[in-house]
C-alpha positions in Angstrom: 67.1 52.2 36.4 68.9 50.7 39.1 72.0 51.8 40.2 75.1 50.1 39.6 78.5 50.9 41.5 81.0 52.1 38.8 83.6 49.3 40.6 80.7 46.2 40.2 80.4 47.2 36.3 83.7 46.9 35.3 84.2 43.8 37.7 80.9 42.4 35.5 82.5 43.6 32.0 85.7 42.1 32.6 84.2 38.7 33.9 82.1 38.6 30.5 85.3 39.1 28.4 86.7 36.2 30.1 84.2 34.1 29.9 81.8 34.9 27.1 84.2 36.5 24.8 87.4 34.1 25.8 89.7 37.0 25.4 93.2 36.0 25.9 94.8 36.9 29.8 97.1 39.7 28.4 94.0 41.3 26.9 92.5 40.8 30.1 95.3 42.7 31.7 95.0 45.8 29.5 91.6 45.9 30.0 91.7 45.5 33.7 94.4 48.2 34.3 93.0 50.9 32.1 89.1 50.7 33.5 90.6 50.7 36.9 92.7 53.6 36.5 89.5 55.6 34.6 87.2 54.2 37.6 90.0 56.3 40.1 89.5 59.3 37.8 85.9 59.0 37.5 85.9 58.7 41.9 87.7 61.7 41.9 85.4 63.8 40.2 82.4 62.6 42.1 81.1 59.5 40.0 80.5 56.7 41.7 77.9 55.1 40.1 77.8 54.0 36.6 75.1 56.1 35.7 77.0 59.1 37.4 79.5 59.3 34.4 78.5 61.9 31.5 80.4 63.4 28.3 81.2 66.8 29.9 81.9 66.3 33.6 84.3 62.8 32.4 85.0 61.9 29.3 86.0 64.8 28.0 88.4 65.6 31.1 89.7 62.1 31.0 90.7 62.8 27.2 92.0 65.5 27.7 94.3 64.1 31.0 95.6 61.4 28.0 96.4 63.5 25.2 100.0 63.7 26.1 100.4 59.8 25.2 101.3 58.2 22.2 98.5 57.9 19.9 98.0 54.5 20.0 97.8 54.4 23.4 94.6 57.0 23.6 92.9 55.3 21.3 93.4 51.9 23.1 92.2 53.9 26.6 89.3 55.3 24.8 88.4 52.6 23.2 88.4 50.6 26.1 86.5 52.4 28.4 84.2 53.0 25.4 83.7 49.2 25.4 82.7 49.3 28.9 79.8 51.7 28.1 78.6 49.8 25.5 77.9 46.7 27.2 76.4 48.9 29.9 73.8 49.5 27.6 73.2 46.7 26.4 72.9 45.4 30.3 70.5 48.9 30.3 72.4 49.8 33.1 72.9 53.1 31.2 71.0 55.0 28.3 73.7 56.6 26.3 77.6 56.1 25.8 79.2 59.0 27.2 82.6 58.2 25.3 80.5 57.7 22.1 81.8 61.2 20.6 85.2 61.5 21.9 88.2 61.3 19.0 90.3 58.3 20.0 92.9 61.1 18.4 94.0 64.4 17.2 95.5 64.1 14.2 96.6 61.6 10.8 98.2 58.3 12.4 102.2 59.0 11.2 103.9 56.2 9.2 106.2 54.5 11.8 109.9 55.3 11.0 112.0 52.2 8.9 115.6 52.3 8.7 117.5 51.3 6.1 120.2 48.7 7.2 123.0 51.4 6.9 120.8 53.9 9.0 120.6 50.9 11.7 124.3 50.9 11.3 124.2 54.9 11.9 122.5 54.3 15.2 124.3 51.5 16.2 127.6 53.9 15.9 126.2 56.4 18.0 124.8 54.3 21.0 125.8 55.8 24.2 127.5 52.7 25.6 127.8 48.9 24.6 124.9 47.8 26.5 123.0 50.0 24.2 124.4 49.2 20.9 123.4 45.3 21.4 120.1 46.0 22.8 119.7 48.3 19.5 121.4 45.2 17.6 118.8 42.5 19.3 116.0 44.9 17.6 117.2 45.3 14.3 118.9 41.9 13.5 116.5 40.0 15.4 113.3 41.9 15.2 112.6 41.2 19.4 109.9 43.5 21.5 111.7 45.8 23.9 110.2 43.7 26.3 111.5 40.5 25.2 114.9 42.1 24.6 115.3 43.4 27.9 113.8 40.0 29.9 116.5 37.6 28.1 118.3 35.6 30.5 121.9 34.3 30.1 120.6 30.8 29.6 118.4 31.9 26.9 121.2 32.6 24.3 122.2 29.9 22.5 125.8 30.2 20.9 126.3 26.7 20.0 123.2 26.7 17.2 123.0 30.8 17.1 119.8 30.9 18.6 117.9 33.5 20.9 115.3 32.1 23.2 112.4 34.1 23.4 110.2 32.4 25.9 106.8 33.3 26.4 106.8 36.5 24.8 103.5 37.9 23.8 100.7 35.5 23.6 102.8 33.3 25.7 104.7 31.2 23.0 108.1 30.9 23.2 110.3 31.3 19.7 113.6 30.3 18.6 115.4 33.0 16.4 118.2 32.7 14.4 121.4 35.1 15.4 123.1 36.9 12.6 126.7 36.1 13.1 127.1 39.9 14.0 124.4 39.6 16.7 126.1 36.4 17.7 129.7 37.4 17.9 128.5 41.0 19.4 126.4 39.1 22.1 129.2 37.0 22.8 131.3 40.1 23.6 129.5 42.0 25.6 128.6 39.2 27.9 132.0 38.2 28.1 133.8 41.6 28.7 131.1 44.3 28.9 128.1 43.2 30.4 128.5 44.8 34.4 129.8 42.4 36.4 127.7 43.0 39.8 125.0 40.9 41.6 123.9 37.5 41.0 121.2 38.9 38.0 120.5 36.3 35.2 119.5 39.3 33.1 121.2 39.8 29.9 121.0 43.7 29.7 121.7 45.1 32.9 122.7 48.9 34.5 126.1 49.4 36.1 124.0 49.4 39.6 122.7 45.6 38.6 119.4 46.5 38.3 117.9 45.5 34.7 117.6 48.3 31.7 114.2 49.9 31.3 112.8 50.3 27.9 112.2 54.6 28.6 116.4 54.8 29.1 116.5 52.5 25.8 114.0 55.0 24.3 115.4 58.2 25.1 118.9 57.4 24.0 117.4 56.4 20.8 115.1 59.4 20.4 118.1 61.7 20.4 120.5 59.8 18.2 117.7 59.5 15.3 117.2 63.5 15.5 120.7 64.5 15.7 122.4 61.5 12.9 119.1 60.7 11.3 116.4 63.6 11.5 114.2 60.8 12.0 111.7 60.5 15.0 112.5 56.5 16.6 111.9 54.2 18.9 113.0 50.9 20.2 109.5 49.0 18.1 110.5 51.1 15.2 113.5 48.8 15.2 111.4 45.6 14.8 109.2 47.7 12.4 112.0 47.6 10.4 113.2 44.4 10.8 110.2 43.0 9.3 109.6 45.0 6.6 113.8 44.1 5.6 112.9 40.9 5.6 109.5 41.1 3.8 111.2 42.9 1.3 114.1 40.0 0.5 111.9 37.1 0.9 108.3 38.6 0.6 107.5 35.0 2.8 104.5 36.7 4.8 104.2 33.8 7.1 107.7 33.3 7.8 108.2 36.7 9.0 105.0 36.4 11.2 106.6 33.1 12.8 109.7 35.1 13.8 107.7 38.6 15.1 105.5 35.4 17.0 102.3 36.9 15.2 99.4 34.8 15.6 97.8 36.5 12.6 99.8 37.4 9.3 97.0 40.3 9.4 98.9 41.6 12.4 102.0 41.1 10.3 100.8 42.9 7.8 100.0 46.7 9.7 104.2 45.9 10.3 105.3 46.1 6.7 106.5 49.1 4.9 107.1 49.9 1.3 108.5 52.7 0.6 107.8 55.2 -1.7 109.7 54.9 -4.0 109.5 51.3 -4.4 105.7 51.9 -4.6 106.3 54.6 -7.3 108.1 51.8 -9.3 105.7 48.9 -8.7 103.0 51.5 -10.0 105.3 52.5 -12.9 105.5 48.9 -13.9 101.8 48.6 -14.5 102.6 50.9 -17.9 105.3 48.6 -19.4 
């Protein structure tokens, strides 16, 4: 068996994902970053060739090194490296997959927190400042991803037609999101009165220094508010889940919800929709009527 440098193996695998499997650029970028991180980890532990990587010396320690990350992140990291070695086995570079027995997460995945509209209003009321307040409102009333919110520019806000323009969101699609009257008014007020007037940045959400607001700053404030006021764990992404669930419960139009979220498949949207346990109980009880 001819030895293959780990670096070369990753390069060949990424090229296969691009040309044969026709993976989109966003997926390729994620795999590229994950696999190069693993390569660095393996090199630091003496694995120059892909044949050098073993379960005991590399796979298990790698899993341990990322255990502090979110379950979904751990799963994506492990699955990416596992798929690399599955490919390596197909090419007969290695005889076995050192990641085949690595568990992707330690516990059952928790159901995401879904906020009611009243709970969303509680979060808004306790936001640390007007910048964070407006960010939460965009997440809760328009369902944008946190990256899309923080990438909004002034020319993406069409107040005349009450529309948010999301340019090249995930999947490189442009979306037009209608603004609720509340969101349109609050965004306009924020820009006219509260947005930091520093530098020449065109981004909507800025820190007092003029830098663009960072996602971890948003999530840390959300975490503190949710824990203190609601006794819940909350992230900015859960505002998006809450938006989707509320819309679907009102309309039962999954195609329209998928379109607003920017999903290419309704299967992705289905994973966003969460019916409350009380609602589920009533639905089941209705079978006996």
